[in-house]
Steps between C-alpha positions, in 0.01 A plus 500: 500500500864565429685817590780675321813546701612861501833559328770633729618848401850522359779752485391578141149585619640753746730650239209539257273655763761754608627563147862411569740225396538160668846610618351799682257278692780257583714786629219615727545174691863409448685829443284779648792743493470502119155666512362824635297461818185613320532249217577212735197587715280502190629160386439347843154660525390355167655164583301485823177593318557223247596248766859459382717391794839559340754300301498124557788420739590182312510677166703783652748249642539335161553834331748639751671171597451611862274344761513789746582258781801452728560151641577527874673177600484386864717243675209338683121462492271801531374435854853452630636797306234743616537395862806727500406872488834579332371353174170690512678831558754439223240377251267793565784747444598330174141506377476871578772562241392268218120523521475863384699400190246233409679191630321235705667248731468127440585307818680169451520309832802286579526132575758267649800622302517863611291650220204446265484198275692553177200408284293771668764757414523377141123529458452833681373788285749758624742756361746491791569288808574607857676246724415558865758327721527185291744223585827464313456302177121488527365341178277806450810707428602269217151535356530880509829477314355254249221745418735795483294704746654803670556423868488710817629333817390606846763385751608175341648317319776670304417452130736644236327749273211566738409820683521452877413679822594355837571581863825501698412173671848434638531853636163475672583166659835635615330795669252271675769267638724789605211661689444186705871456568518858626220411742722227642339191347709187442242221453348540156264308270386569143151441359555467126264541207461207263825386340357217283700251700408132503298413699309826516522676835693404811843553653789604276872521552666825399651321198160367390330838541775664295392280206154657488366546148380847600758778481338716771517208746868450429574870536309541824652186647848622407431835664386333822771236527795712388411766755461244777823326400687830524379514862630150569175304451564208264239436225443143617412631846195682357189279453323561168148387413354516150131586476317332213272789415455872557213522748507537877313172535768318300775663705372429850617135528851598393505793740398264779783260417752783505373630834559151640870587461450797737659780297486853633491649147310385191579629150209456259520537121159670475255684721246220463751251639583741783133551585456121515790484744340772711181295518686184605696692763176639640349151515799382701484788743827652376530875542615685189750662514600411857529125438534504121586766242357461148592683177306475174564614144284715265315742731153417374210678678433218753854545637404834656167366632632192679532471878772593560567692177754312291860604450565432132698586190305743284515463126313745276245260354300776332803641324609152397165434336496840333848449359401158369206660321722769352747237382217306336386810309861572403543154347159504333602823328783309338786627717783287636508393863687748723743400772343324801370717783557406865288688753637592841353364823461639852484332840187614684539442874174444687391310809584138410871533575674576825815428704593139565422387855 
């Protein structure tokens, strides 16, 4: 015995059942502000009774030339990226702005060149791209330009014609170094985020670290070293270790190597790096802050929960994500990119820093 497959209801079926035009049914889904509340409720009630689920997303995309998606480009893989709470906080805040306007996020993980593969960007069904801390000259950025997509940059790099929101990285690093100098410290070390140096990870000279392909690294390093130099501490006298990754686990070997140099103060380019250093110090029986002072950067929630609580540079991650979302909506509405926005930072002094012994 053969069965007859039931025909799927269409927009025309709903229009006929309600006694309105096709455009009215379409507006009930796509432009509800064009209908009275009563009429829209009636259209949706009849559609539900007939089993009509709404306009086909593919057909809608073809008709509007919009996918409804925003490509969110990361500089590294997903597991590495989400090991840093700063990304989760920023991404959640961005989504809170664009989701109510009907835009979904399409995550494009990065690879070995500081951003997603160019072919992934070229193939992505997206109306706009967001670059989250990509490396200078990442191939993904050329792909965005080739497609003519509007671009929002969070932190880095600087791309002409894009909308950008960033943090005062140099100012935050300056405040961190100055705080430790005021506590009497003279033996410093720096635990650096990934610079895309070759080979990945390991010791760096000040000159090598200054060639980082990541703008925030260069700015934070400059803030640290310029402040220390003004106090008579030469850049080459400050050991620097690049961490190949973002997680605490990836940072612990580098933190251990720096502590072999017996600094009394450690400047870390993120809270995750600082928390790794705290763990290594604890393993070695070092007392923080009596034997070693540690300063992070970001002020993510774990910074306040650590033992001791972490002194760090607070950046407003929520506001940064919200602004990025607002910039995305601004560009999607056809407006030109405004001038870049740089958010202020604040040094938050907690229990991980103290006077030099």
